[in-house]
N, C-alpha and C positions, 0 to 999 in steps of 0.2 A: 913806437907808440907814444901816446901823450905822456906816459910816466917818465920816459927818458927825457922828453923836453922839459918837464917840470923839474926833474932832478937837476938838470943843467941850470935852470933858472934859479933854483934854490941854492945851488952851490955857489953862485955868484954873490949870494947874500950871506955867506957863512960868517963873516966878521961880525954881523949883527945878531948872532945867535942869542945874545943876552936880551934881546927884545922880547916883550911879553907874548908875541904871536909869531914864532919863527916861520910858519908856513906863509905868512903874508909879508915876508921881508922885502919882497920886490914891489910892494905897494907903497904909495906915498903915505907917510905917517898919519896924516889927518884922515885918510880914507880907510885905514886898517880896521877900525872898529865897525865901519859900515860894511866892509867886506865880511867881517865875522857875523854881523847881523844877517847879511844875505845868505851866508852858508847855513846858519842856524835855521832860518826860515825855509830854505830849500830842503833841509833835512826833515823839518816838520811835515812839509808837503809830501816828500818822498815816502817817509814812514807811514803817514796816514793813508796815502794811496796804496802802498804795498799791503798794508793790513786789511783795508777794505776789499781790495781786489782779491787777496788770498781767501778771505772768508766767503766772499760771494762764489768764487770758483769751487771751493770745497762744498758749499751747499748744493751745487749742481753736479757733484762727484767728479770734478775736473781737478787736475793737479794745481795746487796753490801757486806754483811758480808761473803758470800761465795767467793767473789772475793778477799777479804782480806786473807781468809784462803788459797786459791790456790796460791796467791802471796807469802805467807809464805812458802808454799811447794817449790816454785821455788827458793827462795833465801836461803833456808835451806839445811838440810842434804841430801835431795833427789836430788838436782840439782846443784845450783851454789856455795854452801858452803860459802856464805857470812856471814850469821848469824847462828852459830852452838853452841852447848852446850856440856860441858864435858860428860854428860850422854849419848850422842848419839854414843859414841864409836870413835869419831874423836878427834884428838889432836889439840893443838894450831896451829901447822904448817899447818893443813888442813883448817883453817879459813881464808877466803879472807880478812877480816878486820885485823886479826893479821898479815897477810902477808904484808899489807900496812904499819902497824905500825912498823913492823920489818925493813922494808926498810928505814923507816925514822929515827928510834931510835937505830938500831943495838943492840938489846937486846940479852943477853945470853939466852940459852935454858930454864934455870930455871926461869929467870925473865919473859920471854915470857909466860911460863905456868902460873906463878903467876898472870900476867896481864889478861890472858885469863879466868882464874877461877873467878877472882874478877869482871871482866866485865860481865861475865855470871850471876853471883850472883845478880848484880845490876839490870840487865835487867829482871831477874826472879822476883825480888821484885816489879819492876814497872808493870810487867804483873799481879802479884798477886793483886796489887792495882787496876789495870784495871778491873779485874773480880769482885772485891768488888764494884766498881763504877757501873759496868754493872748491878749487881743484885740490887743495890739501885735504879737504873733507871727503871728496870723491875718492882720492887715493886711499884714505883710511878705510873707506867702505868697500874697497875692491879687494876681496879676499883672495890672496894668491894661493892659499891652500885649496880653495874651492876650484880654482883653475886647474890645479894638478889632478883633481878628481874627475872632471869632465873630459879632460884630455883632448885627443886629436879631433873629435867631432866639433867641439866648440871652436877650435882653431880654424878648421875648414870653413865653418859657417861665418866666423868673424872675417876671415880673409875675403870671402865672397861678398860679405856685407859692406866691406870697405872698398874693394876693388871695382865691383860692378857699378855702383852709383857714382863713384868718383870718376871713372873713365867715361861713363855715359853722359854725366852732367857736364864735365869739362869739354869733351869733344862736341857735344850738342850745342853748347853755348858758343864755341868758337866757329863751328861749321855752319850752323843754322842761323845764329843771331850775330855772327861776326864780332863777338865780344873779345877784347884784348886778352892775351894769354894769362896774365897774372890775376885779373878779376875772375876769369873763367875757372882757373885753378882753385882760387879761394872759394868760389861758390861750389865747385865740385867737392872740395874738402868738407864743406859744411854738410853735404849729403851723407857723409860717412858715419856720423854720430848715431848712437843708440842710447836712449835713456835707461839706465839701470834702475833708478828709483821708481819710475812710473811702471815699467814692465813688471818689476818684482812685486809691487803693490797689487796689481791686477792678478798676477799669478797666485799670490797668497790668498786673495779673496776667493779665487776659484778653487782653492785647495790643490793647485797643480804645481806649486813651487818646487816640490821634491820629485815631480815626475821626470821621466827622461827628457821630455820636451822642455820642461821648465828649467832643468839643470843646464841643458844645452843653450837655451836662450840667455840665461843669466851669465853663464861662463863666456859666451860669445860677446855679450854686451860689454863685459869687463875688458875683453881683448880689443873690442872695437874702440873703447875709450883710449886704451894704450896706443893703438895704431893711429887713432884719430888725433891724439895730442902730438904725436911725432909729426904727422902730416901738417898739423896746424903750426907747429914750431918752424917747419921748413917753409911753408907758404908765407907766413907772416914775416919771416926773415927776407924772403924774396921781395915782398912788398916794400921793404925799407930801401932796397937798392933800386927797385923799379925796373929791373931787367932780369932775364933768365940766363945765367951763366952755368953751363953744364958742370964745370968743375966745382962751382959754388954749390950747386944743387947736390952733387955727390957728397961734398964736405958736410952739408947741413944734415943730409939723411944719415950719414955715418956717425956724425958727432951726436945727433939726437938719439940715435939707437944706442950708441956706446954709453952715453950719459945715463940713459934710463936703465939699460941692462946692467951697467957697472954699479949703479946705485943699489939695484936689487941684489946683485951678487955680493956686494959689500955690506948688505943689510945686517948680517949677523954681527959684524964689528960695530956698526953704528948702534945697534940695539943694546949691545953689552955696555957701551959707553953711556948711552941714554939711561939705562937702568941704574948704572952706578951713580950717575949724577943725581937722578931722582931720589935714590936712597940716602944720599948725603944731605940733600936740601931739606930743611925742616920748616921753612916759612911758607906762607900762603902762595899758591901758584907754583909749587915745586914740580908739578908735572906739565902743566900747560905752557908755562913760560919757556922751559928748555925745548919743548916740542916746537913752539913757534920760532924760537931762535934757529933751530935746525931747518925748519921749513923756509924761513925768510933767507937764510944763508944759501940754501939749495937754489932758491929762486934767483938770488944774486949771481950764483955761479953760472946758472943757465944763461942769464942775461949777459954775463961777462964774456961768454964764448959765442955770442951773437945768436942764441936761441931765445925762445920765449920764457919769461919768468915763470909762467904757469907750468911749464914742463918740470922745472925744479920743484915747485910746490907739490905737484902730482907725485913725483918720484919720492919726495919726503914722506907723503902719506902712505905710499906703498911700502916703504921701508918700515915706518913706525907701526904699520898694521900688524907686523910680526912681533912687536914688543910685548913684554909681560903686562904692561900698563895699558894695553890697547883698549879694553872695554871702558876703563875710567877716562882715558883720553878722548874717546868718542863722545862721551857725555859732556866733557869739559869744552870741547870745540864747538858743540852745537849752539850754545848761547852767543858765542863770539860770531859764528856764522850768521845767526839770526839778526845781528846788528849790522854787519857790513855787506853781506851778500845781497839783501834786498836793494841796496843802493845800485848795485850793478844791474840787476834785472829791470828795475824801474827806469834807469837812465838809458838802457837799450831801447825801451819802449818810447821814451821821450824823444829820442833822436830819429825814430821811424816816422817819416812823413808819408802817411797813407794817401795824401793828395796826389802823389806821383802815379797812382794807379787808377785815377778817376777816368772811367772810359769815355766820358763826354769830351775830354781833351784829346784831340787826335795824336799828339806827340806821346801820350801815355799808353797807347794801345800796344806798343812793342813791349813795354814793361809788363803788361797784363799777360801777354803771350809767354814771356820769360817765366813769370810766376806759375802759370799753368804747366809749363814744361818741367820746371823744378819739382812741382808737386807730383806729377806723373812719374818722373824718374825716381823721386824719393820713395814712392810706394812700391813700384815694380822692382827697383833695385834691391830692396830688402826682401820682397816676397820670394825672389828666386833663391834666397839662401836656404829655404826649406828643402829644395830639391838637390842640394849638394851633399846632404847627409847620406852616408852609405853604411851598409852592414847592419841596419836596424829595421827589419821588415815590420810593417804595421805602424811605424812612427807617424805622428800627425804633422806632416810637412807644412800644411797651410798654417797651422798654429805657430810653428817655428818662424815662418816668414812674417806673419802678422806681428808676432812678439818683438821682432827686430825693427819694426817701422817707426815707433815714436822717437822723436829727436830730443824733446824736452830741454833741460837746462844746458846740456852739452852743445846742442845746436845753437843756442843763444850765445854761448861763449864765442863760437865762430863768427856769428853776426856782429857781436859787439867789438871783437878785436879787429875784424875786417873793416868795420866802419871807422874805428879809431885810427887805424893805420893808413886810411885813405885809399885802400885797395878797392873798395866797393863804392860805386856811385849809388845815388838814392834809390833808383828803381830796383837795382840788383839787391841792395841791402833789404829793402822792404819785401821783395820777393822771397828772400831767405827766411825772413821773420814769419811771413804768411805760411810758408812751407812748414816751418817748425810748429806753428800753432795748429794747422790742420792735421798734420801727421800725429801730433800728440793728442788732439781731441778724438780723432777717428780710431786710433789703435785700441783703447780699452773696450769699447762696445764690440768691435770686430774680433778681438781676441776672445771675448765671451762667446760669440757666435761660432768661432773656429773650434773651440773646445767643447761646445755643446753643454751638457749638464754639468752643474757645479759639483765638485767632489768635496765632502766635508773634510777639513784639515784634521789629521790625526791628533788625538789627545797627547798631552805632554808625556814623553817617554815611550810612546807607541810608534813603531816604525811604519812608514807609509808603504802600502802595498806596491806602489810604483817607484819606490826609492831605488836609486842606482846602487847596485852592490859593489 
């Protein structure tokens, strides 16, 4: 991914770490302040877009993350060209931010291109850090104790929710659309995700979070994420080599599974050490800094064994979720996520060129068919999960299936990493993003329809009549 490339570039500039701007060590000295200006102006645009998009989405009762994504589409390559990247096919002169800097600094064409590439690289690194923090936060929110309570039903639903759309999506793309194996596998993997946050919010509003259906949906969504992150780690690693080697695939699956399960099993040791460190530290940041040291080190370990860094961050979140400081850590991580995660979501949107799905261009019609195919598989592949539940007569199977449909932020992680790794071409990348948007928009109203009348949530301290015993 682009982070590895950047680290290599930065490491070559290590002797100049005393420079005032280490990240820009590879830039000519006279251009370094201009690159900094470009990065700062890009962040202003990104944060402004993310906030406006999130607020508008919330007004219409949609998830804020989708507002950030759409805002990114508007300021990116599809519309305003304010924040664009070299890989989009646009040059420095097409960037609105570069146009502003050019009018101020009167750069030569070569210098402008250099500034554009360096600015894009820095924003890409920040976006990569954003997705690492996002997966750490998701890990912290994935309650392993809750998984133990819902047990085998959630596992069955999750396995069906991963296996059916992955197999149908991958096979369909390869057989019907003749998509090469690795892009098809990547797109199939993107279909496996289920958004915990979006589904939980709707279930809570309906007063069904503690129902049998609600507990199965949330538990299965957590397992979906675990399985999905393993799949993502495998396919992203395959994308780096550009070929499918059976031995390598087996190694990646085994190493990803062992890494994640090993981290969880050793969680007790990690948590005791973490708690001991936190108790000894008396200065500001005594909880959040050790937590991020652990998360970043786990991300490094995953990357070092040729897995995705996000797998390590997710594992770190799962482990620290069991710590005594979990509730306080949750609150401390949120403001950090609020700063770096929007960069990821907005940049995913800025890279999405919706023009490749313009039906008036004959070459684009195949892309439209792919998008329609992915949407159908994404919906049907999750709806079937309700019918694999067994031993619970009278269970609302349609509600379970609909509850598994929204992809949300996790689906966008797949699209962003697939784009950054070069595994996805533009039509396939945009098709995945449209699939994520539509499934996330459609799921809440259809979940309300599937459940019918809203049940008032029980007052604090009162057990729900539908709560699992």
